[in-house]
Each structure stands twice: as structure tokens, then as C-alpha cells.
C-alpha positions in Angstrom: 0.0 34.9 3.1 -2.0 32.0 4.4 -0.1 29.5 6.6 -0.3 25.8 6.0 -1.7 25.4 9.5 -4.8 27.4 8.4 -5.4 25.1 5.5 -6.4 21.4 5.6 -5.4 18.7 3.2 -9.1 17.9 2.7 -9.7 21.5 1.4 -7.0 21.1 -1.1 -8.2 17.6 -2.1 -11.8 18.8 -2.5 -10.6 21.6 -4.9 -8.5 19.1 -6.9 -11.5 16.8 -7.2 -13.6 19.7 -8.6 -10.8 20.8 -10.9 -10.4 17.5 -12.6 -14.1 17.3 -13.5 -15.2 18.5 -17.0 -12.4 19.9 -19.1 -9.9 20.2 -16.2 -6.9 22.3 -16.8 -7.7 22.4 -20.5 -9.7 25.4 -19.3 -7.5 27.1 -16.7 -10.2 29.4 -15.6 -11.7 26.4 -13.9 -9.2 27.0 -11.1 -11.2 30.0 -9.9 -14.4 27.9 -9.4 -12.5 24.8 -8.1 -10.7 26.5 -5.2 -12.0 29.1 -2.7 -10.2 32.4 -2.4 -8.2 31.4 0.7 -7.0 28.1 -0.8 -5.9 30.0 -4.0 -4.1 32.5 -1.8 -2.2 29.7 -0.1 -1.3 27.9 -3.3 0.0 31.2 -4.8 2.0 31.9 -1.6 0.8 35.5 -1.6 2.4 36.2 -5.0 -0.8 37.6 -6.6 -2.0 41.1 -6.0 -5.5 40.8 -7.6 -7.6 37.7 -6.9 -9.4 36.3 -9.9 -7.0 38.0 -12.4 -5.2 36.4 -15.3 -2.0 36.7 -13.3 -3.5 34.6 -10.5 -4.6 31.9 -13.0 -1.2 31.8 -14.6 0.5 31.6 -11.2 -1.7 28.7 -10.1 -1.3 26.8 -13.3 2.5 27.1 -12.8 2.3 25.9 -9.2 0.1 22.9 -10.1 2.4 21.9 -13.0 5.4 22.1 -10.8 3.8 19.9 -8.2 2.6 17.4 -10.8 6.2 17.2 -12.1 7.4 16.3 -8.6 5.2 13.2 -8.5 6.6 9.7 -9.2 6.1 8.6 -12.8 3.0 6.4 -12.4 1.2 9.0 -10.2 2.2 11.8 -12.6 0.7 10.0 -15.5 -2.7 9.5 -13.7 -2.8 13.1 -12.7 -2.0 14.4 -16.2 -4.8 12.3 -17.6 -7.2 13.4 -14.9 -6.5 17.1 -15.5 -6.7 16.8 -19.3 -3.0 17.6 -19.8 -2.3 14.8 -22.4 -3.1 16.3 -25.9 -3.7 13.0 -27.6 -6.1 11.9 -24.9 -8.1 15.0 -24.4 -11.8 14.5 -23.6 -14.5 16.7 -22.1 -15.2 14.5 -19.1 -13.1 12.8 -16.4 -14.7 9.4 -17.1 -13.7 9.5 -20.7 -10.1 10.3 -19.9 -9.8 7.6 -17.3 -11.3 5.0 -19.6 -8.8 6.2 -22.3 -6.0 5.5 -19.9 -7.4 2.2 -19.0 -7.4 1.2 -22.6 -3.9 2.4 -23.0 -2.7 0.4 -20.0 -4.9 -2.6 -20.8 -6.4 -2.6 -17.3 -9.8 -2.1 -15.8 -11.2 1.5 -15.4 -11.7 0.8 -11.7 -7.9 0.2 -11.4 -7.2 3.6 -13.1 -9.7 5.3 -10.8 -8.1 3.8 -7.7 -4.6 4.8 -8.8 -5.9 8.3 -9.8 -7.5 8.8 -6.3 -4.2 7.9 -4.6 -2.3 10.2 -6.9 -4.7 13.0 -6.1 -4.0 12.4 -2.4 -0.3 12.7 -3.0 -0.7 15.9 -5.1 -2.7 17.5 -2.3 0.1 16.9 0.2 2.8 18.1 -2.2 0.8 21.3 -2.8 0.2 21.9 0.9 3.8 21.3 1.9 5.5 23.1 -0.9 7.8 26.0 0.0 7.5 29.6 -1.4 7.5 29.8 -5.1 9.3 32.5 -7.1 7.9 31.6 -10.5 11.4 31.4 -11.8 12.4 28.2 -10.1 14.3 25.9 -12.5 13.3 22.3 -12.8 16.8 21.3 -11.7 16.2 22.9 -8.3 12.8 21.2 -7.7 12.4 18.0 -5.8 13.8 15.0 -7.6 11.4 12.7 -9.6 11.6 9.5 -11.7 14.2 7.0 -10.5 15.4 9.1 -7.6 11.9 9.4 -6.2 10.1 6.2 -7.2 7.8 6.3 -4.2 4.0 6.1 -4.4 3.7 9.0 -2.0 4.7 12.6 -2.1 8.2 13.6 -0.9 6.9 15.6 2.0 3.9 13.3 3.0 3.9 12.4 6.8 4.6 8.8 7.7 1.0 8.0 8.4 0.1 9.1 4.9 2.8 6.9 3.4 1.2 3.9 5.2 -2.3 4.9 4.1 -1.2 5.0 0.5 0.7 1.7 0.6 -2.2 -0.2 2.3 -4.8 1.5 0.0 -6.7 3.0 2.9 -8.0 6.1 1.1 -11.5 7.6 0.9 -14.2 5.0 1.5 -12.2 1.9 0.7 -13.7 -1.4 1.7 -11.1 -3.7 3.5 -11.8 -7.4 4.2 -9.5 -9.3 6.5 -9.6 -13.1 6.2 -7.9 -14.7 9.2 -6.7 -18.3 9.5 -8.9 -20.6 11.6 -8.1 -23.4 13.9 -9.1 -26.9 12.6 -12.4 -28.0 14.1 -10.8 -30.9 16.0 -8.4 -28.5 17.7 -10.9 -25.8 18.7 -12.3 -25.2 22.2 -15.9 -26.1 22.7 -16.9 -22.4 23.1 -15.8 -21.8 19.5 -19.0 -23.5 18.3 -22.1 -21.3 17.8 -24.1 -24.0 19.6 -22.1 -23.6 22.8 -23.8 -21.5 25.6 -20.6 -19.4 26.0 -19.9 -19.1 22.2 -17.0 -16.8 21.3 -16.7 -16.2 17.6 -13.0 -15.2 17.7 -12.1 -18.5 19.5 -11.7 -20.2 16.2 -9.3 -17.6 14.7 -5.7 -18.9 14.6 -3.6 -15.7 14.1 -5.7 -13.6 16.5 -2.8 -11.3 17.6 -2.2 -10.3 14.0 -5.9 -9.7 13.3 -6.3 -7.4 16.3 -3.1 -5.6 15.4 -4.3 -5.0 11.8 -7.8 -3.8 13.0 -6.2 -1.4 15.5 -3.6 0.1 13.1 -6.1 0.4 10.2 -8.6 2.2 12.5 -5.9 4.6 13.7 -4.7 5.3 10.1 -8.1 5.6 8.4 -11.1 5.8 10.7 -13.5 6.2 7.8 -12.5 3.0 6.0 -14.9 0.1 6.4 -13.2 -3.0 7.8 -14.7 -6.5 8.1 -13.1 -9.7 9.3 -13.9 -13.3 8.4 -12.7 -16.8 8.9 -11.9 -18.5 5.5 -15.0 -20.7 6.0 -17.2 -17.6 6.2 -15.7 -15.6 3.3 -17.4 -15.7 -0.1 -17.2 -12.0 -1.1 -15.0 -10.9 -4.0 -15.6 -7.2 -4.3 -13.5 -5.6 -1.6 -11.0 -2.8 -2.5 -8.4 -4.4 -0.2 -8.2 -8.1 0.8 -5.8 -8.9 3.6 -5.3 -12.7 4.1 -3.8 -13.5 7.5 -2.0 -16.7 8.2 -0.3 -19.2 5.9 -1.9 -21.9 3.7 -2.1 -24.8 6.3 -4.8 -23.1 8.3 -6.1 -20.6 5.7 -8.0 -21.9 2.7 -8.2 -18.4 1.2 -4.4 -18.2 1.2 -4.3 -21.6 -0.6 -6.4 -20.2 -3.4 -3.5 -17.8 -4.3 -0.7 -20.4 -4.2 -0.8 -21.1 -8.0 0.1 -17.4 -8.5 3.0 -17.5 -6.1 6.7 -18.3 -6.5 6.9 -20.1 -3.2 5.0 -22.5 -1.0 5.0 -23.7 2.6 5.9 -27.4 2.8 3.2 -29.0 4.9 4.1 -31.1 8.0 2.1 -32.7 10.8 0.8 -30.5 13.6 3.5 -29.6 16.0 6.2 -29.4 13.3 7.5 -26.5 11.2 6.2 -25.8 7.7 9.3 -24.5 6.0 9.2 -22.0 3.1 10.3 -23.4 -0.3 11.2 -21.3 -3.3 11.4 -23.7 -6.3 12.9 -21.3 -8.8 15.9 -20.7 -6.5 17.1 -24.4 -6.7 14.5 -25.4 -4.2 15.7 -22.9 -1.6 14.2 -24.0 1.8 14.1 -21.8 4.9 12.6 -22.5 8.3 12.4 -21.1 11.8 15.4 -21.2 14.1 15.3 -22.8 17.5 17.7 -23.1 20.5 18.9 -26.5 21.7 16.1 -26.3 24.3 13.5 -25.8 21.5 13.0 -22.1 22.3 12.0 -20.1 19.1 14.7 -17.7 18.0 13.3 -16.4 14.8 10.7 -17.1 12.1 10.2 -15.9 8.5 7.9 -13.0 7.8 6.5 -13.5 4.3 4.6 -10.5 2.9 3.0 -10.7 -0.6 1.1 -8.0 -2.6 -0.9 -8.9 -5.6 -3.1 -6.6 -7.7 -6.1 -8.3 -9.4 -7.5 -7.2 -12.8 -10.7 -6.0 -11.2 -8.8 -3.5 -9.1 -8.6 -5.3 -5.7 -5.3 -5.2 -3.9 -4.5 -8.5 -2.1 -2.0 -8.6 0.8 -1.0 -12.1 2.0 0.6 -12.2 5.4 2.4 -15.5 6.0 5.0 -17.2 8.1 6.2 -20.7 9.1 4.7 -20.0 12.6 2.4 -17.3 14.0 5.4 -15.2 14.9 6.2 -14.7 11.2 2.6 -13.8 10.4 2.6 -11.0 13.0 6.1 -9.9 11.8 4.8 -9.6 8.2 2.1 -7.2 9.4 4.4 -5.2 11.7 7.2 -4.9 9.2 5.2 -2.6 6.9 2.7 -1.1 9.3 4.6 -0.1 12.5 4.6 3.8 12.6 7.7 5.6 11.3 9.7 2.4 11.0 7.0 0.8 8.9 6.8 3.9 6.7 10.5 3.8 6.1 10.3 0.1 5.1 7.3 0.9 2.8 9.4 3.6 1.2 12.3 1.2 0.7 10.1 -1.5 -0.9 8.4 1.0 -3.2 11.8 2.3 -4.4 12.7 -1.3 -5.3 9.5 -2.5 -7.0 7.2 0.6 -7.5 3.6 -0.6 -8.0 4.6 -4.2 -9.1 3.4 -7.3 -7.3 6.0 -8.5 -4.9 7.0 -11.1 -2.3 9.1 -9.9 0.7 10.8 -12.4 3.1 12.6 -11.1 6.2 13.4 -12.3 9.7 11.0 -11.9 12.6 12.4 -12.4 16.1 10.8 -12.8 19.5 12.4 -11.1 22.5 10.3 -12.0 25.5 6.8 -10.9 24.5 8.2 -8.5 21.8 7.9 -9.2 18.1 11.1 -7.7 16.6 11.3 -6.9 12.9 14.1 -4.9 11.4 13.8 -1.5 9.6 14.4 -2.5 5.9 16.4 0.6 5.3 18.9 -0.6 7.9 18.7 -4.3 7.4 17.8 -5.3 3.8 15.3 -8.2 3.2 16.4 -11.8 3.0 14.6 -12.1 -0.3 12.5 -9.8 -2.5 10.8 -11.0 -5.7 8.7 -8.9 -8.0 6.7 -9.2 -11.2 4.9 -6.8 -13.6 1.7 -7.5 -15.6 1.5 -11.1 -14.4 4.9 -12.0 -15.8 7.0 -14.5 -13.9 8.4 -13.3 -10.6 12.0 -12.1 -10.8 14.6 -11.9 -8.0 15.2 -8.3 -7.0 17.2 -8.9 -3.8 18.7 -12.1 -2.4 20.4 -12.1 0.9 19.4 -15.6 2.0 23.0 -16.7 2.4 23.0 -14.7 5.7 20.2 -16.8 7.2 21.1 -19.5 9.6 17.8 -21.3 9.2 18.7 -22.6 5.7 17.7 -26.2 5.2 18.7 -28.8 2.6 16.6 -28.6 -0.6 
């Protein structure tokens, strides 16, 4: 028996990538060429006496089908198409199968490929972490699926993989971060390229959040390409992931997405709050909370995910103040707590576009954002296929920063 410690996730993923080429599992003997002997031995959990035999192929097919069944609905669909397991959509090449699924779902083939790659990552973790198989295991004793496991990651994936999947940090993804910039009349002199002591980052407004994102992304996915821009520098439209940092007042890129959003930040003069307004909820207006001595108690973290038709995933990180912007990033990126919150959100909305609003507090120099599994969001809105946003969760009556509409 080969222990999981002797086998890497990359080895399993490489075998799965080879397996889905050509006819996939429509020709089960492809398993022998796709996986080296030691990988097959691990997947079969030592239950095969003769490598390369019909018995081994049958056992491996059973293991794979059981693992595929344990995936959430959306990922299972992509894997079944990839491995040629959908009779009415059988084609001799992976490209044809993915294009067929794209036509079925009325989306771009690039979107299908992106979702399929994430599903393959999940399947690799499920296979690697699966317990011993007896071959007679009933579906009722397997890990739950469907509504009880509506996550976009495998049930046994470690927390850092949960975060990688949610933030689309797989493979060689290209991530662009567009950070808000200080208005020209408010910038220090050395923010100008003509200054002898020019510092490019001196014009960035939400610099704490930018540095936090770059650091966490580098820790989670060292091979991913990450670039950062000010809105005035950004003209590219072909990133796999676009992260927009800072709300509309100082981020022109954020403003471009406002017509798609069910909220806006009401603009006020510099030095005043820009409260969050949700027109569809009777003009619900929320703003930061202050002490009588004008010390900031809490801000609103506003996190939005949109998926474009071309396949780009857009994350908008906003807040009434810089505290809320940093809180939006930390809420769904901070190690195990962030992974739990990611799991909670995915259980609520799946792969749909969504807007999350929750509290962000400052305790000294600490940005404090709650674990969403312990303290549910103030507000969660979601939409599917560009339909209007619907209210999934509304706890705004608990917020003490409510303002008259």
C-alpha cells in the first residue's frame, strides 16, 4: 500500500489531465497510460493483485466514479464532460466536449475550461484524501453531495486549497489588481514621476489592502502572475482574475462596474463618510460608526464577485473608508477563518455572482472581521445568469450604523 505522504497532489492532477485527453474514460484502458504504477497502486489502495489487469482497471474506474460523485453538482458536471461520461455529449477530443458543454450552458468555452480546471483540482484532492475502498461501499455511506455539500472545493481539501479555488488562483492564472489612487491635488510631491525621489506607490490610496493581497496571493499560489495598477494605468481586459481595491470615489475602475451592482456609495466631500445605499431595499443606507470623540468604531466591508462572459472573475473590494476595504479582503482570505467564511458563502450562493456586506472593526492597529460561520453577514445578495440580484440574507436590523433613507 502506498501512503498519501508518498504521493503528491501534482502527480494525481497530471494523471487526470492525461486521462481526460482523447476518449477519456470512454476507453477505460486509458487509465493504464495516464497514471504511473505507483499512482494506480495508491488509488486502488492495494486492492489489486496484478497491475495492468482487467481487475485493476475495473477497480480504478470504480474509485474515480465514486470520487466524481462526491463533487458538488457544478464540478461533477464539468468532470463528467471532461472524462467523456455523458452519453449524449460524447466526442473523441476534450476540446469538442468542452465546447459542447459551453453551448449547453450558453457561455464561453474559456469559462468552461476554467471551471473544468478547478474541478480537476478538487477531484485530485478527493482522490488523494479518500479512505480505503472496499468496492462494496454504498452510495449512502459516501461523503454527502448536492445540497449538503454545495461547496466549490472537495470535502477534504485543506484550507489553503479552499482559498485558492475561491480566488481562482490555480495553474498559471493571471491576476491583475487595480488599486484606488489618491487625487492629484492630494498626493505628495514624490508621487510624481518627475520628482527626484519618485515613489510609484505613493499615489495608491488603499496601500495596506494592496500589500495584504499581494502577500497572501504569493503565499497561496507562488506560480500565479500578479500585476498591480492604479486605475489611470489600467487598460488591459484579458486577466483571468481582476481584483479592484477601493470604492468608487477614488477608483475609476470600480465606477465602471456600478451599473451592474445593486448598491452605490453616496458621494460626499473629502473628510466625510460615503455611506452605502441599497436602492432595492427601500433605500437602505448604512455608514461607519464613530464614538462621540469621532473615533472610528466600525466600517462596512463590501465584497462583490462578478463573472464576465469572457471568463474573467472580478472581485470588488469596497468600504465607506479604508478600514472596510481591508476588512473585505481579510474576511475571505485570512487563513483558516477566511476558508471557513469562503465555505459559508459558497454554501449560500454556489458559483453565482454575489455582494457580501459585513462589519469591519478596528481594535488598536488590528482589523477585526468576524468568521461568517459564527456571525452571519449583515447582507448577502446574489444573482445567476445576469438576472437581478436577490436578497439571500438580511441582518441589517442589527447594525447600529443605519441612517435615514
